[in-house]
VMD Tcl script that builds the backbone (N, CA, C; Angstrom):
set m [mol new atoms 558]
animate dup $m
set s [atomselect $m all]
$s set {name element resname resid chain x y z} {
  {N N UNK 1 A 0.861 -1.209 0.042}
  {CA C UNK 1 A -0.034 0.068 0.032}
  {C C UNK 1 A 0.994 1.257 -0.060}
  {N N UNK 2 A 0.634 2.295 -0.842}
  {CA C UNK 2 A 1.382 3.436 -0.903}
  {C C UNK 2 A 1.226 4.340 0.302}
  {N N UNK 3 A 2.156 5.077 0.638}
  {CA C UNK 3 A 2.067 6.057 1.806}
  {C C UNK 3 A 0.779 6.872 1.746}
  {N N UNK 4 A 0.465 7.423 0.490}
  {CA C UNK 4 A -0.747 8.133 0.365}
  {C C UNK 4 A -2.012 7.417 0.751}
  {N N UNK 5 A -2.146 6.102 0.358}
  {CA C UNK 5 A -3.331 5.248 0.568}
  {C C UNK 5 A -3.340 4.890 2.094}
  {N N UNK 6 A -2.161 4.680 2.697}
  {CA C UNK 6 A -2.064 4.486 4.213}
  {C C UNK 6 A -2.636 5.686 4.960}
  {N N UNK 7 A -2.133 6.813 4.530}
  {CA C UNK 7 A -2.562 8.056 5.198}
  {C C UNK 7 A -4.138 8.327 5.055}
  {N N UNK 8 A -4.595 8.046 3.776}
  {CA C UNK 8 A -6.076 8.228 3.425}
  {C C UNK 8 A -6.876 7.273 4.312}
  {N N UNK 9 A -6.377 5.980 4.473}
  {CA C UNK 9 A -7.134 4.962 5.199}
  {C C UNK 9 A -7.119 5.405 6.747}
  {N N UNK 10 A -5.972 5.763 7.199}
  {CA C UNK 10 A -5.981 6.216 8.589}
  {C C UNK 10 A -6.819 7.339 8.868}
  {N N UNK 11 A -6.885 8.424 7.958}
  {CA C UNK 11 A -7.840 9.588 8.210}
  {C C UNK 11 A -9.169 9.059 8.194}
  {N N UNK 12 A -9.637 8.125 7.266}
  {CA C UNK 12 A -11.001 7.733 7.236}
  {C C UNK 12 A -11.229 6.924 8.630}
  {N N UNK 13 A -10.320 6.252 9.129}
  {CA C UNK 13 A -10.534 5.507 10.353}
  {C C UNK 13 A -10.821 6.510 11.490}
  {N N UNK 14 A -9.836 7.451 11.540}
  {CA C UNK 14 A -10.086 8.567 12.544}
  {C C UNK 14 A -11.339 9.259 12.528}
  {N N UNK 15 A -11.601 9.792 11.370}
  {CA C UNK 15 A -12.936 10.440 11.079}
  {C C UNK 15 A -14.107 9.674 11.472}
  {N N UNK 16 A -14.051 8.348 11.033}
  {CA C UNK 16 A -15.158 7.434 11.312}
  {C C UNK 16 A -15.311 7.092 12.751}
  {N N UNK 17 A -13.991 6.902 13.398}
  {CA C UNK 17 A -14.136 6.634 14.869}
  {C C UNK 17 A -14.627 7.929 15.556}
  {N N UNK 18 A -14.199 9.066 15.365}
  {CA C UNK 18 A -14.602 10.366 15.940}
  {C C UNK 18 A -16.123 10.420 15.764}
  {N N UNK 19 A -16.644 10.157 14.585}
  {CA C UNK 19 A -18.052 10.237 14.438}
  {C C UNK 19 A -18.840 9.315 15.164}
  {N N UNK 20 A -18.451 8.079 15.389}
  {CA C UNK 20 A -19.105 7.182 16.104}
  {C C UNK 20 A -19.023 7.530 17.673}
  {N N UNK 21 A -17.828 7.992 18.101}
  {CA C UNK 21 A -17.724 8.420 19.552}
  {C C UNK 21 A -18.615 9.784 19.690}
  {N N UNK 22 A -18.682 10.543 18.731}
  {CA C UNK 22 A -19.446 11.837 18.937}
  {C C UNK 22 A -21.012 11.474 19.079}
  {N N UNK 23 A -21.382 10.556 18.164}
  {CA C UNK 23 A -22.742 10.156 18.173}
  {C C UNK 23 A -23.135 9.463 19.283}
  {N N UNK 24 A -22.254 8.500 19.781}
  {CA C UNK 24 A -22.469 7.783 20.926}
  {C C UNK 24 A -22.649 8.550 22.210}
  {N N UNK 25 A -21.723 9.694 22.159}
  {CA C UNK 25 A -21.639 10.614 23.307}
  {C C UNK 25 A -23.115 11.366 23.440}
  {N N UNK 26 A -23.629 11.707 22.228}
  {CA C UNK 26 A -24.755 12.442 22.253}
  {C C UNK 26 A -26.015 11.579 22.662}
  {N N UNK 27 A -25.933 10.266 22.350}
  {CA C UNK 27 A -27.045 9.401 22.886}
  {C C UNK 27 A -26.815 8.846 24.240}
  {N N UNK 28 A -25.599 9.197 24.888}
  {CA C UNK 28 A -25.433 8.843 26.184}
  {C C UNK 28 A -24.857 7.324 26.291}
  {N N UNK 29 A -24.360 6.822 25.291}
  {CA C UNK 29 A -23.930 5.383 25.323}
  {C C UNK 29 A -22.548 5.064 25.328}
  {N N UNK 30 A -21.680 6.070 25.303}
  {CA C UNK 30 A -20.217 5.786 25.234}
  {C C UNK 30 A -19.447 5.868 26.650}
  {N N UNK 31 A -19.320 7.037 26.987}
  {CA C UNK 31 A -18.770 7.393 28.269}
  {C C UNK 31 A -19.591 7.471 29.559}
  {N N UNK 32 A -19.331 7.117 30.605}
  {CA C UNK 32 A -20.022 7.159 31.856}
  {C C UNK 32 A -20.010 8.654 32.245}
  {N N UNK 33 A -21.102 9.244 32.572}
  {CA C UNK 33 A -21.310 10.501 32.927}
  {C C UNK 33 A -20.928 10.692 34.430}
  {N N UNK 34 A -20.091 11.637 34.724}
  {CA C UNK 34 A -19.638 11.705 36.202}
  {C C UNK 34 A -20.130 13.127 36.762}
  {N N UNK 35 A -20.356 13.177 38.026}
  {CA C UNK 35 A -20.626 14.397 38.733}
  {C C UNK 35 A -19.307 15.317 38.727}
  {N N UNK 36 A -19.456 16.577 38.921}
  {CA C UNK 36 A -18.352 17.510 39.085}
  {C C UNK 36 A -18.610 18.329 40.404}
  {N N UNK 37 A -17.671 18.947 40.797}
  {CA C UNK 37 A -17.694 19.694 42.066}
  {C C UNK 37 A -18.415 20.975 41.627}
  {N N UNK 38 A -19.286 21.485 42.694}
  {CA C UNK 38 A -19.916 22.877 42.345}
  {C C UNK 38 A -19.072 23.710 42.995}
  {N N UNK 39 A -18.641 24.743 42.107}
  {CA C UNK 39 A -17.667 25.719 42.585}
  {C C UNK 39 A -18.321 26.878 43.355}
  {N N UNK 40 A -17.501 27.679 44.183}
  {CA C UNK 40 A -17.922 28.769 44.983}
  {C C UNK 40 A -18.385 29.819 44.056}
  {N N UNK 41 A -19.571 30.456 44.500}
  {CA C UNK 41 A -20.130 31.485 43.618}
  {C C UNK 41 A -20.974 31.115 42.362}
  {N N UNK 42 A -21.119 29.744 42.151}
  {CA C UNK 42 A -21.876 29.317 41.036}
  {C C UNK 42 A -23.371 29.398 41.375}
  {N N UNK 43 A -24.272 29.765 40.386}
  {CA C UNK 43 A -25.633 30.016 40.685}
  {C C UNK 43 A -26.442 28.831 40.320}
  {N N UNK 44 A -27.665 28.606 41.034}
  {CA C UNK 44 A -28.525 27.536 40.652}
  {C C UNK 44 A -29.301 27.923 39.323}
  {N N UNK 45 A -29.363 26.816 38.468}
  {CA C UNK 45 A -29.888 27.068 37.118}
  {C C UNK 45 A -31.485 27.161 37.271}
  {N N UNK 46 A -32.144 26.826 38.312}
  {CA C UNK 46 A -33.458 26.932 38.447}
  {C C UNK 46 A -33.915 28.304 39.199}
  {N N UNK 47 A -33.358 28.623 40.253}
  {CA C UNK 47 A -33.923 29.914 40.956}
  {C C UNK 47 A -32.806 31.088 40.881}
  {N N UNK 48 A -31.519 30.733 40.574}
  {CA C UNK 48 A -30.699 31.880 40.487}
  {C C UNK 48 A -29.774 32.007 41.824}
  {N N UNK 49 A -30.214 31.425 42.878}
  {CA C UNK 49 A -29.464 31.555 44.237}
  {C C UNK 49 A -28.027 31.113 44.004}
  {N N UNK 50 A -27.049 31.655 44.829}
  {CA C UNK 50 A -25.692 31.306 44.821}
  {C C UNK 50 A -25.667 30.044 45.767}
  {N N UNK 51 A -25.314 28.899 45.084}
  {CA C UNK 51 A -25.455 27.546 45.694}
  {C C UNK 51 A -24.651 27.492 47.074}
  {N N UNK 52 A -23.411 27.883 47.066}
  {CA C UNK 52 A -22.673 27.631 48.302}
  {C C UNK 52 A -22.949 28.528 49.469}
  {N N UNK 53 A -24.049 29.392 49.284}
  {CA C UNK 53 A -24.367 30.269 50.320}
  {C C UNK 53 A -25.673 29.698 51.090}
  {N N UNK 54 A -25.955 28.527 50.812}
  {CA C UNK 54 A -27.124 27.895 51.445}
  {C C UNK 54 A -26.905 26.390 51.898}
  {N N UNK 55 A -27.704 26.079 52.943}
  {CA C UNK 55 A -27.460 24.705 53.399}
  {C C UNK 55 A -28.229 23.703 52.615}
  {N N UNK 56 A -27.828 22.426 52.885}
  {CA C UNK 56 A -28.740 21.297 52.418}
  {C C UNK 56 A -28.244 20.573 51.104}
  {N N UNK 57 A -28.993 19.650 50.557}
  {CA C UNK 57 A -28.525 18.866 49.505}
  {C C UNK 57 A -28.510 19.822 48.204}
  {N N UNK 58 A -27.652 19.390 47.309}
  {CA C UNK 58 A -27.566 20.086 46.004}
  {C C UNK 58 A -27.797 19.075 44.888}
  {N N UNK 59 A -27.783 19.505 43.696}
  {CA C UNK 59 A -27.928 18.568 42.589}
  {C C UNK 59 A -27.346 19.020 41.209}
  {N N UNK 60 A -27.190 18.243 40.254}
  {CA C UNK 60 A -26.760 18.464 38.940}
  {C C UNK 60 A -27.425 17.520 38.019}
  {N N UNK 61 A -27.638 17.990 36.722}
  {CA C UNK 61 A -28.168 17.179 35.677}
  {C C UNK 61 A -27.579 17.567 34.499}
  {N N UNK 62 A -27.233 16.260 33.629}
  {CA C UNK 62 A -26.817 16.350 32.314}
  {C C UNK 62 A -27.930 16.066 31.511}
  {N N UNK 63 A -28.096 16.814 30.320}
  {CA C UNK 63 A -29.162 16.457 29.383}
  {C C UNK 63 A -28.483 16.079 28.043}
  {N N UNK 64 A -29.256 15.082 27.403}
  {CA C UNK 64 A -28.600 14.436 26.159}
  {C C UNK 64 A -28.190 15.451 25.099}
  {N N UNK 65 A -29.066 16.256 24.589}
  {CA C UNK 65 A -28.682 17.112 23.525}
  {C C UNK 65 A -28.804 18.589 23.840}
  {N N UNK 66 A -28.897 19.070 25.076}
  {CA C UNK 66 A -29.022 20.314 25.484}
  {C C UNK 66 A -28.131 20.657 26.529}
  {N N UNK 67 A -27.729 22.013 26.694}
  {CA C UNK 67 A -26.939 22.417 27.729}
  {C C UNK 67 A -27.460 23.612 28.396}
  {N N UNK 68 A -27.108 23.865 29.755}
  {CA C UNK 68 A -27.625 24.961 30.479}
  {C C UNK 68 A -27.160 26.277 29.723}
  {N N UNK 69 A -28.020 27.313 29.966}
  {CA C UNK 69 A -27.755 28.672 29.455}
  {C C UNK 69 A -26.546 29.211 30.139}
  {N N UNK 70 A -25.455 29.734 29.402}
  {CA C UNK 70 A -24.329 30.481 30.012}
  {C C UNK 70 A -23.169 29.804 30.537}
  {N N UNK 71 A -23.308 28.250 30.505}
  {CA C UNK 71 A -22.092 27.574 30.929}
  {C C UNK 71 A -22.120 26.145 30.533}
  {N N UNK 72 A -21.006 25.452 30.627}
  {CA C UNK 72 A -20.950 24.036 30.227}
  {C C UNK 72 A -21.802 23.190 31.155}
  {N N UNK 73 A -22.214 22.070 30.763}
  {CA C UNK 73 A -22.861 21.095 31.547}
  {C C UNK 73 A -22.083 20.579 32.765}
  {N N UNK 74 A -22.719 20.197 33.829}
  {CA C UNK 74 A -24.187 20.022 33.943}
  {C C UNK 74 A -24.863 21.302 34.315}
  {N N UNK 75 A -26.305 21.083 34.273}
  {CA C UNK 75 A -26.981 22.131 34.922}
  {C C UNK 75 A -26.837 21.853 36.541}
  {N N UNK 76 A -26.673 22.828 37.398}
  {CA C UNK 76 A -26.526 22.804 38.728}
  {C C UNK 76 A -27.533 23.390 39.673}
  {N N UNK 77 A -27.598 22.980 40.754}
  {CA C UNK 77 A -28.776 23.448 41.624}
  {C C UNK 77 A -28.527 23.483 43.152}
  {N N UNK 78 A -29.095 24.444 43.737}
  {CA C UNK 78 A -29.089 24.707 45.175}
  {C C UNK 78 A -29.812 23.736 46.120}
  {N N UNK 79 A -30.654 22.901 45.478}
  {CA C UNK 79 A -31.386 21.938 46.255}
  {C C UNK 79 A -31.953 20.843 45.392}
  {N N UNK 80 A -32.443 19.812 46.045}
  {CA C UNK 80 A -33.054 18.696 45.380}
  {C C UNK 80 A -34.447 19.160 44.802}
  {N N UNK 81 A -35.099 20.130 45.457}
  {CA C UNK 81 A -36.329 20.721 44.887}
  {C C UNK 81 A -36.106 21.351 43.629}
  {N N UNK 82 A -34.961 22.242 43.539}
  {CA C UNK 82 A -34.666 23.135 42.336}
  {C C UNK 82 A -34.239 21.909 41.119}
  {N N UNK 83 A -33.582 20.973 41.528}
  {CA C UNK 83 A -33.160 19.885 40.671}
  {C C UNK 83 A -34.252 19.335 39.929}
  {N N UNK 84 A -35.235 18.847 40.736}
  {CA C UNK 84 A -36.404 18.223 40.185}
  {C C UNK 84 A -37.329 19.105 39.478}
  {N N UNK 85 A -37.575 20.439 39.891}
  {CA C UNK 85 A -38.322 21.344 39.272}
  {C C UNK 85 A -37.785 21.666 37.770}
  {N N UNK 86 A -36.507 21.873 37.800}
  {CA C UNK 86 A -35.861 22.141 36.377}
  {C C UNK 86 A -36.006 20.965 35.516}
  {N N UNK 87 A -35.735 19.765 36.026}
  {CA C UNK 87 A -35.887 18.558 35.175}
  {C C UNK 87 A -37.194 18.366 34.688}
  {N N UNK 88 A -38.251 18.633 35.538}
  {CA C UNK 88 A -39.533 18.396 35.081}
  {C C UNK 88 A -39.899 19.460 33.966}
  {N N UNK 89 A -39.544 20.567 34.301}
  {CA C UNK 89 A -39.801 21.726 33.257}
  {C C UNK 89 A -39.087 21.632 31.904}
  {N N UNK 90 A -37.914 21.005 32.030}
  {CA C UNK 90 A -37.115 20.903 30.843}
  {C C UNK 90 A -37.669 19.620 30.066}
  {N N UNK 91 A -38.055 18.558 30.695}
  {CA C UNK 91 A -38.612 17.454 30.104}
  {C C UNK 91 A -39.889 17.811 29.311}
  {N N UNK 92 A -40.716 18.715 29.876}
  {CA C UNK 92 A -41.909 19.284 29.261}
  {C C UNK 92 A -41.608 19.926 27.962}
  {N N UNK 93 A -40.318 20.546 27.858}
  {CA C UNK 93 A -40.067 21.280 26.686}
  {C C UNK 93 A -39.119 20.453 25.728}
  {N N UNK 94 A -39.044 19.147 25.857}
  {CA C UNK 94 A -38.404 18.149 25.137}
  {C C UNK 94 A -37.023 17.873 25.481}
  {N N UNK 95 A -36.422 18.353 26.503}
  {CA C UNK 95 A -35.142 17.993 26.960}
  {C C UNK 95 A -35.106 16.447 27.517}
  {N N UNK 96 A -34.142 15.693 27.297}
  {CA C UNK 96 A -34.010 14.323 27.789}
  {C C UNK 96 A -32.870 14.429 28.865}
  {N N UNK 97 A -33.127 14.082 30.054}
  {CA C UNK 97 A -32.095 13.959 31.159}
  {C C UNK 97 A -31.106 12.712 30.816}
  {N N UNK 98 A -29.876 12.926 30.758}
  {CA C UNK 98 A -28.955 11.663 30.614}
  {C C UNK 98 A -28.504 11.250 32.056}
  {N N UNK 99 A -28.377 12.090 33.023}
  {CA C UNK 99 A -28.160 11.737 34.264}
  {C C UNK 99 A -28.163 12.747 35.298}
  {N N UNK 100 A -28.845 12.553 36.432}
  {CA C UNK 100 A -28.979 13.433 37.488}
  {C C UNK 100 A -28.368 12.895 38.666}
  {N N UNK 101 A -27.467 13.787 39.315}
  {CA C UNK 101 A -26.821 13.480 40.662}
  {C C UNK 101 A -27.263 14.304 41.777}
  {N N UNK 102 A -27.430 13.771 42.942}
  {CA C UNK 102 A -27.838 14.464 44.226}
  {C C UNK 102 A -26.738 14.196 45.237}
  {N N UNK 103 A -26.651 15.073 46.228}
  {CA C UNK 103 A -25.873 14.926 47.366}
  {C C UNK 103 A -26.300 13.509 47.943}
  {N N UNK 104 A -25.120 12.732 48.145}
  {CA C UNK 104 A -25.409 11.499 48.990}
  {C C UNK 104 A -25.101 11.543 50.361}
  {N N UNK 105 A -25.982 11.742 51.279}
  {CA C UNK 105 A -25.433 11.926 52.741}
  {C C UNK 105 A -24.990 10.759 53.417}
  {N N UNK 106 A -25.131 9.521 52.768}
  {CA C UNK 106 A -24.426 8.286 53.303}
  {C C UNK 106 A -22.950 8.397 53.034}
  {N N UNK 107 A -22.580 9.291 52.105}
  {CA C UNK 107 A -21.117 9.309 51.751}
  {C C UNK 107 A -20.499 10.578 52.352}
  {N N UNK 108 A -21.141 11.257 53.198}
  {CA C UNK 108 A -20.664 12.399 53.998}
  {C C UNK 108 A -20.797 12.373 55.600}
  {N N UNK 109 A -20.004 13.166 56.168}
  {CA C UNK 109 A -20.245 13.212 57.696}
  {C C UNK 109 A -21.034 14.476 57.895}
  {N N UNK 110 A -22.290 14.378 57.702}
  {CA C UNK 110 A -23.117 15.506 57.634}
  {C C UNK 110 A -23.401 15.979 59.085}
  {N N UNK 111 A -24.042 17.269 59.121}
  {CA C UNK 111 A -24.255 17.850 60.479}
  {C C UNK 111 A -25.639 18.389 60.237}
  {N N UNK 112 A -26.498 18.206 61.361}
  {CA C UNK 112 A -27.809 18.698 61.481}
  {C C UNK 112 A -27.806 19.765 62.662}
  {N N UNK 113 A -28.257 20.902 62.327}
  {CA C UNK 113 A -28.221 21.931 63.474}
  {C C UNK 113 A -29.480 22.666 63.495}
  {N N UNK 114 A -29.894 23.203 64.711}
  {CA C UNK 114 A -31.092 24.140 64.825}
  {C C UNK 114 A -30.530 25.476 65.226}
  {N N UNK 115 A -30.921 26.533 64.429}
  {CA C UNK 115 A -30.545 27.839 64.782}
  {C C UNK 115 A -31.826 28.712 64.422}
  {N N UNK 116 A -32.098 29.532 65.357}
  {CA C UNK 116 A -33.350 30.460 65.152}
  {C C UNK 116 A -34.636 29.606 65.029}
  {N N UNK 117 A -34.784 28.450 65.479}
  {CA C UNK 117 A -35.864 27.620 65.290}
  {C C UNK 117 A -36.017 26.905 64.168}
  {N N UNK 118 A -35.005 26.974 63.257}
  {CA C UNK 118 A -34.959 26.081 61.925}
  {C C UNK 118 A -33.785 25.108 62.045}
  {N N UNK 119 A -34.123 23.975 61.630}
  {CA C UNK 119 A -33.215 22.767 61.607}
  {C C UNK 119 A -32.827 22.640 60.248}
  {N N UNK 120 A -31.436 22.605 59.960}
  {CA C UNK 120 A -31.061 22.503 58.706}
  {C C UNK 120 A -29.855 21.458 58.592}
  {N N UNK 121 A -29.562 21.059 57.411}
  {CA C UNK 121 A -28.452 19.985 57.167}
  {C C UNK 121 A -27.369 20.622 56.510}
  {N N UNK 122 A -26.142 20.218 56.713}
  {CA C UNK 122 A -24.960 20.902 55.968}
  {C C UNK 122 A -24.987 20.543 54.442}
  {N N UNK 123 A -24.182 21.287 53.782}
  {CA C UNK 123 A -24.199 21.156 52.312}
  {C C UNK 123 A -22.742 20.603 51.982}
  {N N UNK 124 A -22.692 19.844 50.756}
  {CA C UNK 124 A -21.387 19.255 50.243}
  {C C UNK 124 A -21.484 19.460 48.781}
  {N N UNK 125 A -20.386 20.066 48.202}
  {CA C UNK 125 A -20.309 20.447 46.851}
  {C C UNK 125 A -19.182 19.748 46.073}
  {N N UNK 126 A -18.435 18.842 46.746}
  {CA C UNK 126 A -17.410 18.081 46.128}
  {C C UNK 126 A -18.001 16.842 45.211}
  {N N UNK 127 A -17.216 16.623 44.199}
  {CA C UNK 127 A -17.650 15.440 43.432}
  {C C UNK 127 A -17.950 14.186 44.024}
  {N N UNK 128 A -17.099 13.835 45.152}
  {CA C UNK 128 A -17.465 12.532 45.664}
  {C C UNK 128 A -18.678 12.506 46.511}
  {N N UNK 129 A -19.200 13.673 46.757}
  {CA C UNK 129 A -20.443 13.706 47.590}
  {C C UNK 129 A -21.724 13.493 46.754}
  {N N UNK 130 A -21.592 13.294 45.433}
  {CA C UNK 130 A -22.771 13.153 44.598}
  {C C UNK 130 A -22.865 11.690 44.207}
  {N N UNK 131 A -24.093 11.355 44.018}
  {CA C UNK 131 A -24.504 9.979 43.505}
  {C C UNK 131 A -25.503 10.004 42.491}
  {N N UNK 132 A -25.714 9.131 41.547}
  {CA C UNK 132 A -26.853 9.093 40.698}
  {C C UNK 132 A -28.134 8.867 41.381}
  {N N UNK 133 A -29.250 9.399 40.754}
  {CA C UNK 133 A -30.558 9.238 41.486}
  {C C UNK 133 A -30.937 7.767 41.629}
  {N N UNK 134 A -30.560 6.915 40.609}
  {CA C UNK 134 A -30.905 5.641 40.688}
  {C C UNK 134 A -30.397 4.828 41.907}
  {N N UNK 135 A -29.413 5.412 42.473}
  {CA C UNK 135 A -28.777 4.728 43.541}
  {C C UNK 135 A -29.279 5.231 44.895}
  {N N UNK 136 A -30.159 6.355 44.996}
  {CA C UNK 136 A -30.475 7.037 46.158}
  {C C UNK 136 A -31.870 6.755 46.767}
  {N N UNK 137 A -32.089 6.941 47.913}
  {CA C UNK 137 A -33.323 6.800 48.727}
  {C C UNK 137 A -33.393 8.112 49.379}
  {N N UNK 138 A -34.615 8.939 49.206}
  {CA C UNK 138 A -34.784 10.152 49.798}
  {C C UNK 138 A -35.636 10.046 50.961}
  {N N UNK 139 A -35.524 11.117 51.734}
  {CA C UNK 139 A -36.311 11.315 52.967}
  {C C UNK 139 A -37.085 12.745 52.574}
  {N N UNK 140 A -38.349 12.601 52.414}
  {CA C UNK 140 A -39.175 13.905 52.093}
  {C C UNK 140 A -40.126 14.150 53.270}
  {N N UNK 141 A -40.380 15.498 53.238}
  {CA C UNK 141 A -41.158 15.971 54.232}
  {C C UNK 141 A -40.782 15.848 55.856}
  {N N UNK 142 A -39.470 15.914 55.931}
  {CA C UNK 142 A -38.995 15.817 57.231}
  {C C UNK 142 A -38.979 17.207 57.949}
  {N N UNK 143 A -38.441 17.268 59.102}
  {CA C UNK 143 A -38.352 18.645 59.881}
  {C C UNK 143 A -37.170 19.338 59.496}
  {N N UNK 144 A -36.334 18.926 58.518}
  {CA C UNK 144 A -35.159 19.498 58.194}
  {C C UNK 144 A -35.149 20.353 56.980}
  {N N UNK 145 A -34.618 21.571 56.995}
  {CA C UNK 145 A -34.575 22.487 55.814}
  {C C UNK 145 A -33.347 22.469 55.164}
  {N N UNK 146 A -33.527 22.783 53.890}
  {CA C UNK 146 A -32.342 23.022 52.986}
  {C C UNK 146 A -32.481 24.485 52.362}
  {N N UNK 147 A -32.001 24.714 51.277}
  {CA C UNK 147 A -31.969 26.046 50.764}
  {C C UNK 147 A -33.329 26.574 50.264}
  {N N UNK 148 A -34.231 25.553 49.891}
  {CA C UNK 148 A -35.558 25.964 49.411}
  {C C UNK 148 A -36.663 25.480 50.338}
  {N N UNK 149 A -36.400 25.576 51.696}
  {CA C UNK 149 A -37.423 25.224 52.580}
  {C C UNK 149 A -37.167 23.703 52.908}
  {N N UNK 150 A -38.242 22.848 53.270}
  {CA C UNK 150 A -38.098 21.550 53.627}
  {C C UNK 150 A -37.268 20.728 52.614}
  {N N UNK 151 A -36.130 20.189 53.154}
  {CA C UNK 151 A -35.225 19.536 52.265}
  {C C UNK 151 A -35.757 18.009 51.978}
  {N N UNK 152 A -35.483 17.713 50.693}
  {CA C UNK 152 A -35.554 16.272 50.296}
  {C C UNK 152 A -34.224 15.721 50.336}
  {N N UNK 153 A -34.024 14.922 51.370}
  {CA C UNK 153 A -32.578 14.504 51.783}
  {C C UNK 153 A -32.176 13.082 51.262}
  {N N UNK 154 A -31.248 12.973 50.310}
  {CA C UNK 154 A -30.813 11.666 49.684}
  {C C UNK 154 A -29.784 10.968 50.554}
  {N N UNK 155 A -29.997 9.674 50.323}
  {CA C UNK 155 A -28.994 8.585 50.904}
  {C C UNK 155 A -28.688 7.574 49.983}
  {N N UNK 156 A -27.420 7.178 49.885}
  {CA C UNK 156 A -27.001 6.047 49.143}
  {C C UNK 156 A -27.357 4.672 49.790}
  {N N UNK 157 A -27.475 4.664 51.114}
  {CA C UNK 157 A -27.791 3.621 51.895}
  {C C UNK 157 A -29.306 3.756 52.472}
  {N N UNK 158 A -30.132 2.877 52.058}
  {CA C UNK 158 A -31.589 2.999 52.412}
  {C C UNK 158 A -31.739 3.052 54.014}
  {N N UNK 159 A -30.868 2.184 54.594}
  {CA C UNK 159 A -30.912 2.109 56.068}
  {C C UNK 159 A -30.618 3.545 56.711}
  {N N UNK 160 A -29.584 4.224 56.145}
  {CA C UNK 160 A -29.256 5.503 56.776}
  {C C UNK 160 A -30.542 6.514 56.471}
  {N N UNK 161 A -31.259 6.390 55.347}
  {CA C UNK 161 A -32.474 7.028 55.137}
  {C C UNK 161 A -33.605 6.752 56.129}
  {N N UNK 162 A -33.737 5.620 56.587}
  {CA C UNK 162 A -34.644 5.144 57.537}
  {C C UNK 162 A -34.286 5.846 58.836}
  {N N UNK 163 A -32.909 5.694 59.203}
  {CA C UNK 163 A -32.555 6.302 60.387}
  {C C UNK 163 A -32.844 7.776 60.551}
  {N N UNK 164 A -32.520 8.424 59.340}
  {CA C UNK 164 A -32.668 9.770 59.379}
  {C C UNK 164 A -34.301 10.227 59.472}
  {N N UNK 165 A -35.046 9.390 58.930}
  {CA C UNK 165 A -36.571 9.701 58.953}
  {C C UNK 165 A -37.074 9.355 60.312}
  {N N UNK 166 A -36.491 8.352 61.141}
  {CA C UNK 166 A -36.844 8.066 62.366}
  {C C UNK 166 A -36.622 9.215 63.333}
  {N N UNK 167 A -35.523 9.913 63.100}
  {CA C UNK 167 A -34.857 10.942 63.968}
  {C C UNK 167 A -35.575 12.286 63.532}
  {N N UNK 168 A -35.844 12.628 62.337}
  {CA C UNK 168 A -36.231 13.922 61.836}
  {C C UNK 168 A -37.645 13.923 61.092}
  {N N UNK 169 A -38.312 12.802 61.166}
  {CA C UNK 169 A -39.714 12.767 60.530}
  {C C UNK 169 A -39.477 12.507 59.022}
  {N N UNK 170 A -40.658 12.439 58.365}
  {CA C UNK 170 A -40.718 12.325 56.901}
  {C C UNK 170 A -40.822 10.787 56.524}
  {N N UNK 171 A -40.955 10.700 55.232}
  {CA C UNK 171 A -41.177 9.342 54.679}
  {C C UNK 171 A -40.002 9.153 53.590}
  {N N UNK 172 A -39.548 7.877 53.432}
  {CA C UNK 172 A -38.619 7.388 52.471}
  {C C UNK 172 A -39.158 6.991 51.097}
  {N N UNK 173 A -38.464 7.176 50.125}
  {CA C UNK 173 A -38.820 6.665 48.874}
  {C C UNK 173 A -37.633 6.656 47.842}
  {N N UNK 174 A -37.751 5.955 46.817}
  {CA C UNK 174 A -36.654 6.085 45.852}
  {C C UNK 174 A -36.505 7.331 45.227}
  {N N UNK 175 A -35.293 7.932 45.054}
  {CA C UNK 175 A -35.220 9.230 44.370}
  {C C UNK 175 A -35.841 9.315 43.031}
  {N N UNK 176 A -35.840 8.246 42.321}
  {CA C UNK 176 A -36.502 8.117 41.072}
  {C C UNK 176 A -38.011 8.374 41.124}
  {N N UNK 177 A -38.444 8.157 42.303}
  {CA C UNK 177 A -40.053 8.217 42.299}
  {C C UNK 177 A -40.601 9.657 42.841}
  {N N UNK 178 A -39.655 10.711 42.808}
  {CA C UNK 178 A -40.000 11.916 43.234}
  {C C UNK 178 A -40.948 12.498 42.101}
  {N N UNK 179 A -42.073 13.136 42.478}
  {CA C UNK 179 A -43.013 13.587 41.639}
  {C C UNK 179 A -43.140 15.129 41.591}
  {N N UNK 180 A -43.841 15.657 40.590}
  {CA C UNK 180 A -44.056 17.115 40.435}
  {C C UNK 180 A -44.786 17.484 41.635}
  {N N UNK 181 A -45.715 16.777 42.103}
  {CA C UNK 181 A -46.592 17.078 43.314}
  {C C UNK 181 A -45.651 17.315 44.523}
  {N N UNK 182 A -44.738 16.359 44.702}
  {CA C UNK 182 A -43.897 16.461 45.907}
  {C C UNK 182 A -43.032 17.735 45.956}
  {N N UNK 183 A -42.502 18.121 44.810}
  {CA C UNK 183 A -41.562 19.221 44.870}
  {C C UNK 183 A -42.339 20.554 44.615}
  {N N UNK 184 A -43.600 20.538 44.224}
  {CA C UNK 184 A -44.547 21.711 44.147}
  {C C UNK 184 A -44.058 22.719 43.163}
  {N N UNK 185 A -44.812 23.768 43.120}
  {CA C UNK 185 A -44.434 24.931 42.162}
  {C C UNK 185 A -44.427 24.635 40.655}
  {N N UNK 186 A -45.035 23.620 40.324}
  {CA C UNK 186 A -45.013 23.325 38.877}
  {C C UNK 186 A -46.250 23.704 38.266}
}
mol reanalyze $m
mol bondsrecalc $m
mol representation Tube
mol addrep $m
């Protein structure tokens, strides 16, 4: 094979491979999507609040063919409530979620404190504090607040969720079962 033919064949292979990788990336089938750390000063894509200035669980969502306005993916949120409200609204407008991550309180050494009559839970913004919703059990309607009022608190270990609910009230359910009605405001 001539040097020209080898170069042409190599280019076709590279272009073909790049096309397959690019298309599979758009379809969410090639690389595993990973959470990222939420940086200081970043705003919630649902309500606009500065995420690191508020307590409680946070979230992030990657969408298959869409990106948040004004920054690279993922869309980032100050609370589980904002995470789901954004997801539900975007799904109604045709966006398809590729993966959603929430704070996993089983992976953190969290703190619950009462100040001025409000009980709140600490926040974690580092990559390792997030887990995919499919791996989480949440406690809804507890006596614990996050940035948007009553927090929906996620746990990677359902026994941790049950213990939290016993101590702070609320009910447990799989994170994938959160509904529009539960997060309100829709």
